[in-house]
C-alpha positions in Angstrom: 166.5 5.9 108.3 168.7 6.5 105.2 168.2 10.0 103.9 169.6 11.7 101.0 170.8 15.2 101.6 169.9 17.8 99.1 172.3 20.5 98.4 171.6 24.0 100.0 172.7 25.7 97.0 170.1 24.3 94.2 168.7 20.8 93.5 170.9 19.1 90.8 167.8 18.7 88.8 167.9 22.5 88.0 170.4 24.1 85.6 171.7 27.5 86.5 169.7 28.9 83.9 166.5 27.3 84.8 167.1 28.7 88.3 167.9 32.1 87.4 165.1 32.3 84.8 162.6 31.3 87.4 163.7 34.2 89.6 163.7 36.6 86.8 160.2 35.8 85.3 158.4 36.0 88.5 157.3 39.5 89.6 155.2 38.2 92.5 151.9 39.7 91.4 148.8 39.2 93.8 146.5 36.6 92.4 142.9 35.8 93.1 142.0 32.2 93.8 138.4 32.6 92.5 137.5 29.9 90.0 137.3 31.4 86.5 133.5 31.5 85.6 134.3 29.7 82.3 135.7 26.7 84.1 132.8 26.3 86.6 130.3 23.5 86.1 126.9 24.1 84.7 124.4 24.0 87.3 122.4 20.9 85.4 125.6 19.1 85.0 126.0 16.5 87.9 129.0 17.0 89.9 131.9 14.2 90.1 131.6 12.8 93.7 132.9 9.5 94.9 134.1 7.9 98.1 137.1 5.7 98.7 138.7 3.9 101.5 142.5 4.3 102.1 144.3 2.2 104.8 147.5 3.3 106.6 148.8 2.2 109.9 145.9 -0.2 110.4 143.4 2.7 110.1 140.7 2.4 107.4 140.1 6.3 106.3 136.9 7.0 104.4 137.8 9.9 101.8 135.1 11.8 100.1 136.1 13.6 96.8 134.1 16.4 95.0 134.8 18.6 92.0 132.4 21.1 93.6 135.3 21.8 96.1 137.6 23.1 93.5 140.9 22.0 92.9 141.4 20.4 96.4 138.4 18.2 95.8 140.2 15.4 94.3 142.8 13.3 96.0 146.3 13.7 94.4 149.3 11.4 94.6 151.3 13.5 97.0 148.7 12.8 99.8 149.0 9.1 99.5 152.8 9.2 99.2 153.0 11.5 102.5 150.8 9.0 104.3 153.0 6.1 103.3 155.9 8.1 104.7 154.0 8.6 107.8 153.1 4.9 108.0 156.9 4.1 107.6 157.7 6.5 110.6 155.4 4.8 112.9 156.0 1.3 111.9 159.7 1.4 111.3 161.0 4.1 113.1 158.7 4.1 116.3 157.6 7.6 115.9 154.4 8.5 117.9 152.3 11.2 116.8 150.0 11.0 120.0 149.5 14.4 121.6 151.6 16.2 118.7 150.4 19.5 117.3 149.9 19.3 113.5 148.5 21.4 110.7 148.1 20.6 107.0 148.1 23.2 104.4 146.1 23.0 101.3 144.7 20.0 102.6 141.9 19.3 100.0 140.3 16.1 101.1 142.6 16.3 104.0 143.7 12.6 104.2 147.2 13.1 105.7 145.6 15.2 108.5 142.9 12.6 109.1 145.8 10.0 109.4 147.5 11.9 112.0 144.3 12.6 114.0 143.5 9.0 113.8 146.9 8.4 115.5 146.4 10.8 118.3 147.4 14.1 117.1 145.5 17.4 117.2 145.5 18.5 113.7 144.3 21.8 112.0 143.2 20.8 108.6 143.3 24.0 106.4 142.5 25.0 103.1 140.8 28.1 101.2 137.1 28.5 102.1 135.5 26.8 99.2 137.1 23.4 100.2 136.6 23.7 104.1 133.1 22.2 103.7 134.8 18.9 102.2 137.2 18.7 105.0 134.5 19.0 107.6 132.5 16.3 105.9 135.7 13.9 105.7 136.2 14.8 109.5 132.8 13.8 110.3 133.1 10.4 108.1 136.1 9.4 110.1 135.1 10.9 113.5 135.1 7.2 115.0 138.7 6.7 114.0 139.7 9.9 115.5 137.9 9.2 118.7 139.6 5.6 119.2 143.0 7.3 118.4 142.3 9.9 121.1 143.0 12.6 118.5 141.3 15.7 117.3 140.7 17.5 113.9 139.4 20.7 113.1 138.9 22.3 109.7 140.0 25.8 109.5 140.3 28.4 106.8 143.8 29.5 105.9 144.4 31.5 102.5 148.1 31.8 102.0 147.5 35.4 100.6 145.9 36.6 103.9 148.0 37.9 106.5 145.0 38.0 108.7 144.4 34.4 108.3 147.9 33.6 109.2 147.7 35.7 112.1 144.9 33.3 113.5 147.4 30.5 114.1 149.9 30.6 116.7 152.8 28.6 114.9 153.3 26.3 117.6 153.4 23.1 115.4 155.3 20.0 115.8 154.5 19.0 112.2 153.3 20.7 109.2 152.1 18.6 106.4 152.1 19.8 102.8 151.3 17.5 99.8 151.0 18.8 96.1 151.2 22.6 97.3 153.6 23.9 94.8 151.1 24.0 91.8 151.2 27.6 90.6 154.0 30.1 90.6 151.7 33.0 91.9 151.3 31.0 95.2 155.1 30.1 95.9 155.9 33.2 98.0 152.6 33.5 99.9 153.1 29.8 100.6 156.7 30.2 101.8 155.6 33.1 104.1 152.8 30.8 105.5 155.4 28.0 106.4 157.5 30.5 108.0 154.8 31.9 110.2 153.6 28.6 111.2 157.0 27.1 111.9 159.4 27.4 115.2 162.9 25.8 116.0 161.4 22.2 116.5 158.6 22.2 113.5 159.0 19.4 110.9 157.7 20.1 107.7 156.8 17.1 105.9 156.7 17.9 102.1 155.5 15.6 99.4 156.1 17.2 95.8 155.3 14.7 93.0 155.8 15.3 89.5 154.8 19.2 89.1 151.8 20.3 87.3 153.5 23.5 86.4 157.1 23.3 85.7 157.9 27.0 86.1 156.3 27.0 89.6 158.5 23.9 90.7 161.5 25.6 89.4 160.7 28.8 90.9 160.2 27.1 94.3 163.4 25.3 94.2 165.4 28.3 93.4 164.3 30.2 96.4 163.4 27.7 99.1 167.1 27.1 100.4 167.2 30.8 101.3 164.5 30.3 104.3 164.7 26.4 104.8 166.8 23.4 105.3 165.8 20.7 103.0 166.3 17.1 103.0 165.1 14.5 100.6 164.0 11.1 101.9 164.5 8.1 99.9 161.0 7.2 98.6 162.0 3.8 97.9 161.6 3.2 101.6 157.9 3.9 101.5 156.6 4.1 97.8 156.8 0.4 96.6 157.7 0.5 92.9 158.6 3.9 92.8 156.9 5.9 90.3 158.3 7.8 87.5 157.2 11.0 88.8 159.6 10.7 91.9 162.7 9.9 89.9 163.8 13.5 89.5 166.2 15.0 92.5 163.5 17.6 92.8 160.4 15.4 93.0 159.8 13.2 96.2 159.2 13.6 99.9 161.1 16.1 101.8 161.7 17.1 105.4 162.1 20.8 106.0 163.0 23.1 108.8 163.0 26.8 109.1 166.6 28.4 109.2 
């Protein structure tokens, strides 16, 4: 597969001033992940709930979405692009995921993790406590796919801010899946610490980063990620037909990362 190496110094999409400003403006304060009461839905207001089918690698996956599950209750573009890349690896490069040990971070609906479980991997699909019930529901909805693929999927709580949560995972993973996980500047350092704690010498991190929802968070991420990881951008044109505008930037797309 043709790949486009990304400079270890900084992506060309960031100017020197952007990179330095991102570092200077971030003081790494702790942050709560509780939804602000003002943003919660009123009890008498119906929740936004819907089901859709997504097909990859010949597997038809039922995805249940629910706004009551918080930010992760919606299926974002990054998960779809990551699944397209997984399909490309399987069909064009004969990559087998059967028997592989996988974890998905900030999984939300859990689509990429469900796909790999359906392809025979043992997958820990993780998110914060508020979202885990949705993941469990999606695992149940796709248990026949997982059984036929001889895989396994387990929903688990993993809060990146919690050292106790991170300590509950052994880190011996073949693949880490992460899509749309750079969304707030406060989560960047805990997120990178989580990636490091779950990685070993052979772990591949498959990271989908479409057009960022918060530009400062994206800039800060790219200003520090090269200190801890080798990063390689994959040509999105190979697996995203009609490459969307959101993936045109050198700092947006699908990346393969490894811990240094």
